[in-house]
C-alpha positions as a Markdown table, in Angstrom:
| # | Residue | x | y | z |
|---|---|---|---|---|
| 1 | Unk | -3.6 | 2.7 | -9.5 |
| 2 | Unk | 0.4 | 2.2 | -9.2 |
| 3 | Unk | 0.9 | -0.4 | -11.5 |
| 4 | Unk | 0.9 | -0.2 | -15.2 |
| 5 | Unk | 1.7 | -2.8 | -18.0 |
| 6 | Unk | 4.2 | -1.2 | -21.0 |
| 7 | Unk | 4.7 | -3.2 | -23.9 |
| 8 | Unk | 8.5 | -3.4 | -24.1 |
| 9 | Unk | 9.6 | -3.1 | -20.4 |
| 10 | Unk | 7.3 | -5.6 | -18.7 |
| 11 | Unk | 5.5 | -4.3 | -15.2 |
| 12 | Unk | 5.8 | -0.7 | -14.1 |
| 13 | Unk | 5.4 | 0.2 | -10.9 |
| 14 | Unk | 4.7 | 4.1 | -10.1 |
| 15 | Unk | 6.2 | 4.4 | -6.8 |
| 16 | Unk | 9.4 | 3.2 | -7.7 |
| 17 | Unk | 12.5 | 5.7 | -8.5 |
| 18 | Unk | 13.3 | 3.6 | -11.7 |
| 19 | Unk | 9.6 | 2.0 | -12.1 |
| 20 | Unk | 11.1 | -0.9 | -11.6 |
| 21 | Unk | 12.5 | -1.3 | -14.8 |
| 22 | Unk | 15.5 | 1.2 | -15.3 |
| 23 | Unk | 13.3 | 3.9 | -16.9 |
| 24 | Unk | 12.1 | 7.2 | -15.7 |
| 25 | Unk | 8.9 | 8.6 | -14.6 |
| 26 | Unk | 9.8 | 11.1 | -17.6 |
| 27 | Unk | 9.7 | 8.3 | -20.6 |
| 28 | Unk | 5.7 | 7.5 | -19.4 |
| 29 | Unk | 4.5 | 10.7 | -18.2 |
| 30 | Unk | 2.6 | 13.3 | -20.9 |
| 31 | Unk | 4.5 | 10.8 | -23.7 |
| 32 | Unk | 2.0 | 10.3 | -26.7 |
| 33 | Unk | 0.6 | 7.8 | -27.8 |
| 34 | Unk | 1.0 | 6.0 | -24.3 |
| 35 | Unk | 2.5 | 2.3 | -24.5 |
| 36 | Unk | 0.6 | 1.5 | -21.6 |
| 37 | Unk | -1.8 | -1.0 | -20.6 |
| 38 | Unk | -3.9 | -2.0 | -17.4 |
| 39 | Unk | -2.9 | -5.5 | -15.9 |
| 40 | Unk | -6.5 | -6.4 | -14.8 |
| 41 | Unk | -8.3 | -5.5 | -18.0 |
| 42 | Unk | -5.6 | -4.7 | -21.0 |
| 43 | Unk | -7.5 | -1.3 | -21.5 |
| 44 | Unk | -4.9 | 1.3 | -22.7 |
| 45 | Unk | -3.5 | 3.6 | -19.4 |
| 46 | Unk | -1.5 | 6.7 | -19.3 |
| 47 | Unk | 0.7 | 8.0 | -16.4 |
| 48 | Unk | -0.6 | 10.9 | -14.4 |
| 49 | Unk | 0.4 | 13.2 | -11.4 |
| 50 | Unk | -2.8 | 13.5 | -8.3 |
| 51 | Unk | -3.7 | 17.0 | -7.0 |
| 52 | Unk | -1.1 | 16.4 | -4.2 |
| 53 | Unk | 1.6 | 15.4 | -6.6 |
| 54 | Unk | 1.6 | 11.5 | -6.5 |
| 55 | Unk | 2.2 | 9.8 | -9.6 |
| 56 | Unk | 0.0 | 7.0 | -10.8 |
| 57 | Unk | -1.7 | 5.1 | -13.5 |
| 58 | Unk | -5.1 | 5.7 | -14.9 |
| 59 | Unk | -7.1 | 4.1 | -17.4 |
| 60 | Unk | -8.1 | 6.1 | -20.2 |
| 61 | Unk | -11.6 | 6.9 | -20.9 |
| 62 | Unk | -14.2 | 4.1 | -21.8 |
| 63 | Unk | -12.2 | 1.3 | -19.7 |
| 64 | Unk | -14.7 | -1.3 | -18.5 |
| 65 | Unk | -16.3 | -0.8 | -15.3 |
| 66 | Unk | -16.0 | -4.1 | -14.3 |
| 67 | Unk | -11.8 | -3.9 | -14.2 |
| 68 | Unk | -10.4 | -6.7 | -11.5 |
| 69 | Unk | -8.0 | -3.9 | -10.8 |
| 70 | Unk | -10.2 | -1.1 | -10.7 |
| 71 | Unk | -9.9 | 2.4 | -10.5 |
| 72 | Unk | -8.9 | 4.5 | -6.8 |
| 73 | Unk | -10.0 | 7.8 | -5.7 |
| 74 | Unk | -7.3 | 10.4 | -5.4 |
| 75 | Unk | -7.4 | 10.1 | -1.6 |
| 76 | Unk | -7.0 | 6.4 | -1.4 |
| 77 | Unk | -4.4 | 7.0 | -3.7 |
| 78 | Unk | -2.8 | 9.2 | -1.9 |
| 79 | Unk | -3.1 | 7.6 | 1.4 |
| 80 | Unk | -1.8 | 4.1 | -0.3 |
| 81 | Unk | 0.9 | 6.7 | -0.9 |
| 82 | Unk | 1.5 | 7.6 | 2.6 |
| 83 | Unk | 1.6 | 4.4 | 3.7 |
| 84 | Unk | 3.9 | 3.2 | 1.3 |
| 85 | Unk | 6.3 | 5.9 | 2.0 |
| 86 | Unk | 6.1 | 5.6 | 5.5 |
| 87 | Unk | 7.4 | 1.4 | 5.4 |
| 88 | Unk | 10.1 | 2.9 | 2.9 |
| 89 | Unk | 11.4 | 5.7 | 5.2 |
| 90 | Unk | 11.4 | 3.0 | 8.3 |
| 91 | Unk | 13.9 | 0.8 | 6.2 |
| 92 | Unk | 10.9 | -1.9 | 5.2 |
| 93 | Unk | 10.8 | -3.2 | 2.0 |
| 94 | Unk | 7.5 | -2.2 | 0.5 |
| 95 | Unk | 4.9 | -2.9 | -2.0 |
| 96 | Unk | 1.5 | -2.0 | -3.2 |
| 97 | Unk | -1.4 | -4.6 | -4.1 |
| 98 | Unk | 0.7 | -7.8 | -3.1 |
| 99 | Unk | -2.1 | -10.8 | -2.3 |
| 100 | Unk | -1.9 | -13.9 | 0.0 |
| 101 | Unk | -1.7 | -17.2 | -0.5 |
| 102 | Unk | -4.4 | -18.3 | -2.9 |
| 103 | Unk | -5.5 | -14.9 | -3.3 |
| 104 | Unk | -7.5 | -15.4 | 0.3 |
| 105 | Unk | -6.4 | -11.3 | 0.8 |
| 106 | Unk | -4.8 | -8.5 | -1.1 |
| 107 | Unk | -2.8 | -5.6 | 1.1 |
| 108 | Unk | -2.9 | -2.2 | -0.4 |
| 109 | Unk | 1.1 | -2.2 | 1.1 |
| 110 | Unk | 2.7 | -5.1 | 2.3 |
| 111 | Unk | 6.1 | -3.9 | 4.2 |
| 112 | Unk | 8.4 | -6.4 | 5.2 |
| 113 | Unk | 12.1 | -6.3 | 6.6 |
| 114 | Unk | 14.9 | -7.3 | 3.6 |
| 115 | Unk | 15.2 | -10.4 | 5.9 |
| 116 | Unk | 11.8 | -11.5 | 5.9 |
| 117 | Unk | 11.3 | -11.9 | 9.4 |
| 118 | Unk | 8.4 | -10.4 | 9.6 |
| 119 | Unk | 5.7 | -8.5 | 7.3 |
| 120 | Unk | 3.1 | -6.3 | 7.7 |
| 121 | Unk | -0.3 | -5.5 | 5.5 |
| 122 | Unk | -1.2 | -1.9 | 5.6 |
| 123 | Unk | -4.4 | -0.8 | 4.8 |
| 124 | Unk | -6.0 | 2.2 | 3.3 |
| 125 | Unk | -9.8 | 2.2 | 4.3 |
| 126 | Unk | -11.8 | 5.1 | 3.5 |
| 127 | Unk | -15.1 | 3.8 | 2.2 |
| 128 | Unk | -17.6 | 2.4 | 4.5 |
| 129 | Unk | -16.9 | -1.0 | 6.0 |
| 130 | Unk | -18.6 | -2.8 | 9.1 |
| 131 | Unk | -16.6 | -4.2 | 12.2 |
| 132 | Unk | -17.4 | -7.7 | 11.1 |
| 133 | Unk | -15.8 | -7.2 | 7.3 |
| 134 | Unk | -12.8 | -6.2 | 9.2 |
| 135 | Unk | -12.5 | -8.8 | 11.7 |
| 136 | Unk | -13.0 | -10.8 | 8.8 |
| 137 | Unk | -10.3 | -9.5 | 6.7 |
| 138 | Unk | -7.9 | -9.4 | 9.5 |
| 139 | Unk | -8.7 | -12.8 | 10.2 |
| 140 | Unk | -7.9 | -14.1 | 7.0 |
| 141 | Unk | -4.6 | -12.6 | 7.2 |
| 142 | Unk | -3.6 | -13.7 | 10.5 |
| 143 | Unk | -4.3 | -17.5 | 9.2 |
| 144 | Unk | -1.3 | -16.5 | 6.8 |
| 145 | Unk | 0.8 | -14.7 | 9.9 |
| 146 | Unk | 0.0 | -10.8 | 9.1 |
| 147 | Unk | -0.6 | -9.1 | 12.1 |
| 148 | Unk | -2.6 | -6.1 | 11.3 |
| 149 | Unk | -3.1 | -2.6 | 13.2 |
| 150 | Unk | -5.7 | 0.5 | 12.6 |
| 151 | Unk | -4.3 | 3.3 | 11.6 |
| 152 | Unk | -5.5 | 6.9 | 11.5 |
| 153 | Unk | -4.1 | 10.2 | 10.1 |
| 154 | Unk | -2.6 | 13.8 | 11.8 |
| 155 | Unk | -2.0 | 16.2 | 9.2 |
| 156 | Unk | -1.6 | 13.4 | 6.6 |
| 157 | Unk | 1.1 | 11.5 | 8.6 |
| 158 | Unk | -0.1 | 7.8 | 9.2 |
| 159 | Unk | -0.6 | 6.9 | 12.8 |
| 160 | Unk | -1.1 | 3.6 | 14.2 |
| 161 | Unk | -4.3 | 4.5 | 16.8 |
| 162 | Unk | -5.3 | 0.6 | 17.7 |
| 163 | Unk | -3.3 | -2.4 | 18.6 |
| 164 | Unk | -0.3 | -1.3 | 20.5 |
| 165 | Unk | 0.0 | -2.0 | 23.9 |
| 166 | Unk | 2.7 | -1.9 | 26.3 |
| 167 | Unk | 3.8 | -4.0 | 30.1 |
| 168 | Unk | 3.2 | -1.5 | 32.7 |
| 169 | Unk | 3.1 | -1.9 | 36.7 |
| 170 | Unk | 2.6 | -5.8 | 35.9 |
| 171 | Unk | -0.5 | -5.2 | 33.4 |
| 172 | Unk | -1.1 | -4.5 | 29.5 |
| 173 | Unk | -2.2 | -1.2 | 29.1 |
| 174 | Unk | -2.9 | 0.4 | 25.8 |
| 175 | Unk | -0.3 | 2.4 | 24.3 |
| 176 | Unk | -0.3 | 6.0 | 22.7 |
| 177 | Unk | -0.9 | 6.5 | 18.9 |
| 178 | Unk | 2.4 | 7.0 | 17.6 |
| 179 | Unk | 3.5 | 7.5 | 14.2 |
| 180 | Unk | 3.2 | 4.7 | 11.6 |
| 181 | Unk | 7.3 | 5.1 | 10.3 |
| 182 | Unk | 8.1 | 5.1 | 14.0 |
| 183 | Unk | 5.8 | 2.4 | 14.8 |
| 184 | Unk | 8.0 | 0.5 | 11.9 |
| 185 | Unk | 11.3 | 1.0 | 12.7 |
| 186 | Unk | 10.7 | -0.2 | 16.5 |
| 187 | Unk | 9.5 | -3.6 | 14.5 |
| 188 | Unk | 12.3 | -3.4 | 12.0 |
| 189 | Unk | 15.1 | -3.5 | 14.9 |
| 190 | Unk | 12.8 | -5.9 | 17.2 |
| 191 | Unk | 11.8 | -3.3 | 20.0 |
| 192 | Unk | 8.2 | -4.5 | 19.5 |
| 193 | Unk | 6.8 | -7.3 | 18.2 |
| 194 | Unk | 3.0 | -9.1 | 17.7 |
């Protein structure tokens, strides 16, 4: 998970340089005893680095199986990290695990421009899911004005592989895949619209 609660500093965000509270990663990484707790179930947590050196928080042993925050696989965390950093590199404001109105949906990463003109939910989908489940999730997001595109990966770089079109010779044609950072930059600069 990218979020944990600290008894004195409040909510920590592993992906922010100051953890969102004016502290550094060294203030929580390998600190014993840990003063971190899960915001979903209240279980003790600790700061970790994945094999790919992605900072995150994990439940300490014995956590309840039904924690609403849940534990994510290292691959899922890494993909979310890739989505988050691509959005930030494009100049977007980005955060993980953002919920929509009435908690109708939750985006793995929500990217938006600083002026609030656009918002895009980026989903790190690794587990099996049906096309109808994806469509239902996309429809819930669309009702709240959230566009979606399908992402793939090339050499650990998120690439928009579906949902792009361009107007050529009087008709709409499917556009070539595009690195996510470039896609978000074009949206941010208003060179692309949904």
